[in-house]
C-alpha positions in Angstrom: -23.3 -19.9 -11.2 -19.9 -18.8 -11.9 -19.7 -16.4 -14.9 -16.2 -14.8 -16.1 -15.9 -11.2 -14.9 -15.2 -9.1 -17.6 -13.7 -5.4 -16.8 -12.8 -2.5 -19.2 -10.1 -1.5 -17.0 -8.1 -4.4 -18.2 -4.5 -3.3 -18.6 -0.7 -4.2 -18.8 1.0 -4.0 -15.4 4.9 -3.2 -15.4 5.9 -4.5 -11.9 8.2 -2.0 -9.9 12.0 -3.8 -10.1 11.8 -4.9 -6.2 8.1 -6.8 -7.3 9.5 -8.7 -10.4 12.4 -9.7 -7.8 9.9 -11.1 -5.5 8.0 -12.6 -8.4 10.9 -14.1 -9.6 12.0 -15.7 -6.5 8.9 -17.2 -6.1 8.7 -18.9 -9.4 11.8 -20.4 -8.5 11.0 -21.5 -5.6 8.0 -23.4 -7.0 10.3 -24.7 -9.8 12.2 -26.7 -6.9 9.4 -27.8 -5.3 6.1 -27.5 -6.8 4.0 -30.2 -4.4 4.1 -29.3 -1.0 6.5 -26.3 -1.0 6.1 -22.9 0.8 7.1 -19.8 0.2 7.1 -16.3 2.6 7.1 -12.5 1.4 7.3 -9.8 3.5 6.3 -6.5 2.0 5.2 -3.2 3.7 1.6 -1.9 3.5 1.4 -0.1 0.3 3.8 -1.9 -1.9 1.8 -4.2 -3.5 1.3 -7.4 -2.3 -1.8 -8.2 -4.2 -0.5 -7.2 -7.2 2.4 -9.6 -6.5 0.9 -12.6 -5.4 -1.8 -12.2 -8.6 1.2 -11.4 -10.9 2.6 -14.7 -9.6 -0.8 -16.8 -9.9 -1.0 -15.4 -13.4 2.5 -16.8 -14.2 2.0 -20.0 -12.9 -1.5 -20.7 -14.7 -2.5 -23.0 -11.9 -6.1 -23.8 -10.1 -5.3 -21.1 -7.2 -6.9 -20.7 -3.9 -6.3 -17.0 -2.4 -7.6 -17.0 1.5 -7.9 -14.1 3.6 -9.7 -13.6 7.2 -11.6 -10.5 5.5 -13.9 -9.9 2.8 -12.3 -6.7 1.9 -8.9 -8.3 1.5 -11.1 -10.6 -0.9 -12.6 -8.1 -3.0 -8.7 -6.8 -3.2 -7.7 -9.9 -4.6 -10.4 -10.2 -7.2 -10.2 -6.6 -8.4 -6.8 -6.8 -9.0 -7.3 -10.3 -11.1 -9.7 -8.4 -13.1 -7.5 -5.6 -14.0 -4.6 -7.6 -15.1 -6.9 -10.5 -17.1 -10.4 -9.2 -17.9 -11.1 -12.8 -19.0 -10.4 -14.4 -15.3 -13.2 -16.7 -14.0 -13.3 -16.0 -10.5 -15.5 -17.8 -7.9 -16.1 -16.7 -4.4 -16.5 -18.6 -0.9 -18.0 -16.7 1.8 -20.7 -13.7 2.3 -23.5 -16.4 1.7 -21.9 -17.4 -1.4 -20.3 -21.1 -2.6 -18.8 -21.0 -6.0 -16.6 -24.1 -6.3 -14.7 -25.1 -9.4 -13.3 -21.6 -10.6 -9.8 -21.3 -11.7 -9.3 -18.7 -9.2 -11.3 -19.0 -5.8 -11.1 -16.0 -3.3 -12.3 -17.6 0.2 -13.1 -16.5 3.8 -11.0 -18.6 6.2 -13.9 -18.7 8.2 -15.9 -20.5 5.4 -14.1 -23.0 3.8 -12.4 -23.9 7.0 -15.7 -25.6 7.9 -16.0 -29.3 7.4 -18.9 -28.9 5.0 -16.8 -26.7 2.8 -13.2 -28.6 3.2 -14.9 -31.6 1.4 -15.7 -29.2 -1.6 -12.0 -28.1 -1.1 -10.6 -31.5 -0.9 -13.4 -32.4 -4.3 -11.9 -29.6 -6.7 -8.4 -29.4 -5.1 -5.9 -26.9 -6.3 -2.3 -26.5 -6.8 -1.6 -23.0 -5.3 -2.6 -21.7 -2.1 -2.0 -18.1 -1.1 -2.5 -16.9 2.4 -2.9 -12.9 2.6 -2.4 -11.2 5.5 -0.2 -14.4 6.9 0.3 -13.8 10.3 -3.3 -15.0 11.1 -2.3 -18.4 9.7 -1.1 -20.1 12.7 -5.0 -20.2 13.5 -6.6 -23.4 13.5 -8.7 -22.7 10.4 -5.7 -22.1 8.2 -4.2 -25.4 9.1 -7.2 -27.3 8.6 -7.1 -25.9 4.8 -3.7 -26.7 4.4 -4.1 -29.8 5.7 -7.0 -30.8 3.4 -4.2 -30.1 0.5 -0.9 -30.8 1.4 0.4 -31.2 -1.8 -0.6 -27.6 -2.7 2.0 -24.9 -3.2 1.5 -22.5 -0.5 2.5 -18.8 -0.3 2.1 -16.4 2.4 2.4 -12.8 1.9 2.2 -10.2 4.9 3.3 -6.7 6.3 4.1 -7.7 9.8 5.5 -11.3 10.4 5.4 -10.4 14.3 3.1 -12.1 16.7 2.2 -11.5 20.2 1.8 -14.9 21.1 5.1 -15.6 19.8 3.8 -18.4 17.5 6.4 -18.0 14.8 4.7 -18.0 10.8 8.4 -19.4 9.6 7.2 -23.0 11.3 4.4 -22.6 8.7 6.4 -21.1 5.6 10.1 -21.2 6.5 12.2 -17.9 6.4 11.1 -15.4 4.2 12.8 -15.7 0.5 11.7 -11.5 0.0 11.5 -9.0 2.8 11.9 -5.4 2.1 11.3 -2.8 5.5 9.4 1.0 5.3 13.0 2.4 5.7 14.0 0.7 2.3 10.7 1.7 0.7 10.3 5.0 1.7 14.0 5.6 0.7 13.5 4.2 -3.1 10.3 6.7 -2.9 7.9 3.9 -3.1 6.0 5.0 -0.1 5.7 8.4 1.3 8.1 9.8 4.2 6.8 9.3 7.7 7.1 12.1 10.7 6.7 11.5 14.2 5.7 13.7 16.8 5.3 12.7 20.3 2.8 14.0 22.2 3.1 13.8 26.0 -0.1 13.4 28.0 -0.8 13.1 31.4 -2.5 9.7 31.4 -0.6 6.7 33.4 -0.2 3.3 32.3 1.1 1.8 35.4 -1.9 0.5 36.6 -2.8 -1.6 33.4 -1.9 -5.4 33.2 -0.9 -7.1 30.5 -3.1 -9.6 28.6 -1.8 -11.9 25.8 0.9 -9.9 25.0 -0.8 -6.6 24.9 -2.3 -4.3 27.6 -5.3 -5.2 28.9 -8.2 -3.6 26.9 -10.9 -2.7 29.8 -8.1 -1.1 32.2 -6.7 0.1 29.0 -9.8 2.2 28.2 -10.1 3.1 31.7 -6.6 4.8 31.6 -6.8 6.5 28.3 -10.6 7.4 27.5 -10.4 10.7 29.6 -11.5 14.1 28.5 -8.4 15.8 29.0 -6.7 13.1 27.2 -8.9 13.3 24.3 -8.5 17.2 24.0 -5.1 17.3 24.2 -5.4 14.7 20.8 -7.4 16.8 19.5 -5.7 20.3 20.1 -1.9 18.3 19.0 -4.0 17.7 15.7 -4.8 21.3 15.4 -1.5 22.0 15.9 0.5 19.6 13.7 -1.9 18.7 11.2 -4.6 20.9 10.5 -6.1 20.5 7.0 -4.7 16.9 6.5 -7.2 13.8 6.6 -6.3 11.7 9.3 -7.5 8.0 10.7 -7.4 8.1 14.6 -7.2 4.4 16.0 -8.7 4.2 19.8 -8.8 1.3 22.2 -12.6 0.7 22.3 -15.6 1.6 19.9 -16.9 4.1 23.1 -13.5 5.7 23.5 -13.7 6.1 19.3 -16.8 7.8 20.1 -15.5 10.0 22.4 -12.8 11.3 20.3 -15.1 11.8 17.3 -17.2 13.9 19.9 -14.1 16.1 20.5 -13.0 16.6 17.1 -16.5 17.5 16.1 -16.8 19.9 19.1 -13.7 21.8 17.9 -15.0 22.4 14.8 -13.2 19.2 12.9 -15.8 17.0 10.6 -15.0 13.6 12.2 -16.6 10.2 12.0 -16.8 6.5 13.7 -16.8 3.2 12.6 -16.3 0.0 14.2 -17.5 -3.4 14.0 -20.9 -2.4 15.0 -21.4 0.0 12.2 -23.7 -1.5 9.9 -22.3 -1.8 6.0 -23.7 0.9 4.3 -23.2 3.1 6.9 -19.4 2.3 6.8 -19.4 2.8 3.1 -20.7 6.2 3.2 -18.5 7.1 5.8 -15.6 6.0 4.1 -16.7 7.3 0.7 -17.3 10.6 2.3 -13.9 10.4 4.0 -12.1 9.3 0.4 -13.9 12.5 -1.5 -12.1 14.6 1.6 -16.0 15.7 3.1 -14.7 14.1 6.6 -11.4 15.0 8.0 -10.7 12.4 10.8 -12.1 8.7 11.1 -12.0 7.1 14.6 -12.4 3.7 14.0 -11.7 0.4 16.4 -10.3 -2.5 15.0 -11.5 -2.1 11.7 -9.3 0.0 9.5 -6.0 -1.5 10.4 -5.9 -3.9 8.0 -7.2 -4.1 4.4 -8.0 -0.9 3.9 -6.6 1.9 1.1 -6.8 5.6 1.8 -3.9 6.8 -0.1 -5.0 10.6 0.8 -4.6 9.8 4.2 -1.6 11.9 5.6 -2.0 11.7 9.4 -2.1 8.9 11.7 -3.1 9.4 15.4 -2.3 6.5 17.9 -4.4 7.3 20.4 -4.5 3.4 21.4 -1.1 2.2 22.9 -0.1 -1.0 22.4 2.7 -3.3 22.8 2.1 -5.2 19.4 4.7 -4.4 16.8 2.3 -5.7 14.3 -0.5 -3.6 15.1 1.7 -0.5 15.4 2.8 -1.2 12.0 -0.3 -2.2 10.2 -1.7 1.2 11.6 0.8 3.5 10.7 0.8 1.7 7.5 -2.6 3.1 6.3 -0.7 6.6 6.1 2.3 5.3 4.0 0.9 5.1 0.5 1.3 7.5 -2.1 -1.0 9.9 -3.5 -1.1 13.0 -5.7 -0.2 16.0 -3.9 1.2 14.0 -1.0 4.8 14.7 0.5 4.4 12.8 3.9 2.6 11.6 6.7 2.5 12.7 10.2 2.4 10.0 13.2 0.8 11.7 16.2 2.3 9.0 18.7 0.4 9.8 22.2 3.0 9.0 24.6 1.7 8.3 28.4 3.2 8.3 31.5 4.5 4.6 32.0 6.6 3.6 34.5 6.6 0.1 35.9 6.2 -2.0 32.4 8.8 -4.0 31.6 8.1 -3.8 28.2 7.1 0.1 27.0 4.2 1.2 24.4 5.5 1.1 21.1 7.0 4.2 18.9 7.8 5.0 15.5 11.2 5.3 16.3 11.1 1.6 18.4 9.6 0.1 15.4 11.7 1.3 12.9 14.8 0.9 14.6 15.6 4.5 13.6 17.1 7.2 15.8 14.4 9.3 15.0 14.3 13.2 16.8 10.8 14.2 17.6 9.0 15.8 14.7 11.6 14.2 12.1 10.9 12.7 9.2 13.0 9.1 8.2 14.3 10.8 5.2 15.6 13.8 7.6 16.7 11.0 10.0 18.8 9.6 7.0 20.3 12.6 6.0 21.2 13.6 9.8 22.9 10.3 10.1 24.9 10.6 7.0 25.9 14.2 7.6 26.9 13.1 10.9 29.1 10.3 9.7 30.5 12.5 7.5 31.7 15.2 10.3 32.5 12.5 12.2 35.4 11.2 9.5 36.1 14.4 8.8 36.9 14.7 12.8 39.4 11.8 12.0 41.1 13.1 8.9 40.6 10.5 6.4 37.5 11.4 4.6 38.2 13.9 1.6 37.3 11.2 -0.8 34.2 9.7 1.5 32.9 13.3 2.1 33.3 14.4 -1.7 31.4 11.2 -2.7 28.7 11.1 0.3 27.7 14.9 -0.8 27.0 13.8 -4.1 24.6 10.9 -2.9 20.8 11.5 -4.5 18.5 9.3 -2.7 16.3 7.5 -5.0 13.2 9.8 -4.2 10.5 9.4 -7.0 9.5 13.1 -8.4 6.7 14.8 -7.1 4.2 16.4 -9.6 2.3 19.7 -8.4 -0.9 18.0 -7.8 -3.8 20.0 -6.3 -6.5 18.4 -4.7 -10.2 19.7 -5.4 -13.6 19.5 -3.7 -15.4 15.8 -4.6 -12.1 14.3 -3.9 -10.8 14.9 -7.8 -6.9 16.0 -8.5 -5.8 18.5 -11.0 -2.4 19.1 -12.3 -1.4 22.0 -14.6 1.4 21.1 -17.2 3.8 23.6 -18.9 3.4 27.0 -20.3 0.2 26.4 -22.2 -1.3 25.2 -18.7 -2.5 21.7 -20.2 -5.1 20.2 -17.5 -4.7 16.9 -16.4 -7.6 15.3 -13.9 -7.9 12.3 -11.9 -11.5 12.0 -11.3 -12.9 9.8 -8.7 -15.2 6.7 -9.6 -19.0 7.1 -8.6 -19.3 3.7 -8.3 -16.3 2.1 -6.9 -14.2 3.7 -3.9 -10.7 3.9 -4.6 -10.8 3.9 -8.3 -10.0 6.9 -10.6 -10.3 7.8 -14.5 -7.7 10.0 -15.9 -8.8 13.1 -18.5 -7.4 15.8 -19.9 -8.0 19.5 -21.2 -5.2 20.2 -23.6 -4.1 23.8 -25.4 -5.3 25.1 -27.6 -8.7 24.3 -27.4 -9.1 22.4 -24.0 -11.5 20.3 -25.4 -12.6 17.2 -22.7 -10.7 13.7 -23.8 -10.5 10.5 -21.6 -7.4 8.8 -21.3 -8.1 6.4 -19.2 -11.0 4.2 -17.6 -11.5 3.3 -14.3 -7.9 2.0 -12.5 -6.6 2.1 -8.9 -5.2 5.5 -7.8 -1.9 4.4 -8.0 -1.9 3.2 -11.6 -4.0 6.5 -12.9 -1.7 8.5 -11.2 1.0 6.6 -13.2 -0.4 7.0 -16.2 -1.1 10.6 -15.8 2.2 11.5 -15.0 3.8 9.4 -17.8 1.7 11.5 -20.2 2.5 15.2 -18.5 6.2 14.1 -18.8 5.6 13.6 -22.5 3.9 17.2 -22.5 6.9 18.7 -20.6 9.8 17.3 -22.6 8.6 19.0 -25.9 5.8 21.2 -27.4 6.1 18.6 -30.2 5.3 15.7 -27.9 1.3 16.8 -27.9 0.5 14.9 -30.9 1.3 12.5 -29.5 -0.9 12.5 -26.1 -4.2 13.8 -27.5 -6.2 11.1 -27.8 -8.5 13.3 -30.2 -5.2 13.0 -33.1 -6.4 11.6 -35.9 -3.2 9.3 -36.4 -4.2 7.2 -33.2 -7.3 5.8 -35.3 -4.8 4.2 -37.7 -3.5 0.5 -37.5 -0.8 0.4 -36.0 2.9 0.5 -38.2 4.8 -2.5 -38.8 7.6 -0.6 -36.2 5.4 -0.4 -33.4 4.3 -3.7 -33.9 8.0 -4.7 -33.6 8.5 -2.5 -30.4 5.6 -4.2 -28.6 6.8 -8.0 -29.6 10.3 -6.4 -28.3 8.9 -5.4 -24.9 7.0 -8.6 -24.7 3.6 -6.7 -24.7 -0.1 -8.4 -25.1 -2.0 -7.0 -27.7 -4.5 -7.1 -30.0 -3.9 -8.2 -33.7 -6.2 -5.1 -34.4 -4.6 -2.7 -32.1 -4.5 1.1 -33.1 -1.4 3.3 -33.7 -2.5 5.1 -30.4 -3.4 2.5 -28.3 0.2 0.8 -29.4 1.8 4.1 -28.7 0.6 4.7 -25.0 1.5 0.7 -24.5 5.3 1.2 -25.8 5.6 4.7 -24.2 4.3 2.8 -20.8 7.1 0.0 -21.5 10.0 2.4 -22.0 9.2 4.7 -19.1 9.5 1.3 -16.9 12.6 0.5 -18.7 14.0 3.7 -17.9 12.8 3.5 -13.9 14.2 0.6 -13.2 17.4 1.2 -14.5 17.3 4.5 -13.1 16.7 2.6 -9.5 19.5 0.0 -10.3 21.8 2.7 -10.8 21.0 4.4 -7.4 20.9 1.1 -5.6 24.9 0.4 -7.0 25.8 3.6 -5.9 24.4 3.6 -2.5 26.0 0.2 -1.8 29.3 2.0 -2.8 29.0 4.4 -0.7 27.8 2.5 2.3 31.0 0.5 1.4 33.5 3.1 1.6 32.2 4.3 4.5 32.6 1.2 6.4 36.1 1.1 5.0 36.6 5.0 6.6 
């Protein structure tokens, strides 16, 4: 039986500018071809693909089927719906559950593509199909579902449209209607900076053959799973990334186990997860990793997709690959923003490879950016601007352009000085009075945090936000922190114990809520209204700043090209 799923964490979600643009393009495509139409979105890992497609489904209000190949992805989609619509009725098909007939259904492609389930799909029907990680959608299971619902509008979302078998997903969806690159998102401050460090080894890949477009796994394991190479990886971690939490990607399960032993022998708390790891053990290991109790998780094929761990600030590519998609998915595990996190170091393990026509991928190749060893994406971009400026100065035609280039400030979001505490919590001190704001991890659900504060002079503990994703909890906490930083008089606006917050919302507040088109309860209090209005104003300011920065950047690029 399907029951409405109600959550105390339901809240208004303000989309980032690129997310809003993405949603609008899909809605426009749907309006032009609602039956049998298709659309493809390409967004890097960590840029909110799930938020985008859940918002699209919410705005369209159609009977929706969300398909993915992993249970973690389906759970993420259901969780996002719960956060944007507490009254959403969500059915699940897969993992022993067969809940058809709900307005929103999340389904495992392995289950729903079976003949007996396709009959149920046709019976209940749907007008919108969303395929998460749609680079898998050329497989027969997905096609069986699409054939069963030929009049549904189909939306595909992915971070990596590349496939080793060269089957283009564009034959299913057409060309992407919205695309953003990792570099775009790093420049705009929506992903953390990436810094690649090449780690040469004595291993040789010359005797490893190619199978299905990538290195043959059994031969690759023999070539790279050696004691010397594994110890080289550990020493590189100690030299460049000591104290960072890392995900290490291996060739096989045995390789992951050998790497974990090497890390442990060196005094680094490491663990292994794989497809063979019992579910409860995997949950326990990943929970300990989130809390900071485990430094390195070595894995084989299970954390490259559908796993969010924003605190990851090091990615170790112990598995050579020719797959752009796999490489991008792996580094994407480290690109998410987190409190106190400035960048992510990619330890690029480089082996000798002289005979292969196609070399193993590196960060430089994947991003198509001339990264120097140890240089971050932002440092590379700034270096290129400086080099261009110097070249123009040599030609003596650059006075105006140089001056304007020097004035360019890349649109990086301000970083607040969050400190991580034991147990996985974060604390931020604000102002001369040292107000304290906390992000406290959920005891029930990994990846979710509540926001608490202790405000001077009493430092009485108060809760500001119930459990939400880390991104949203951080955004809410920093909105309050900026109010505190702006003026001591603003303390009364953020103090949840202030008497005015319990009063009914004023006429002015009700007007502002309607102006910003915010959903609210008729019995909303003055404090609740203030929170919603404040968030809307901050999002509006961010959108304006983002548009202004993009405009300035376009002007400068135009001047550079014309110089």
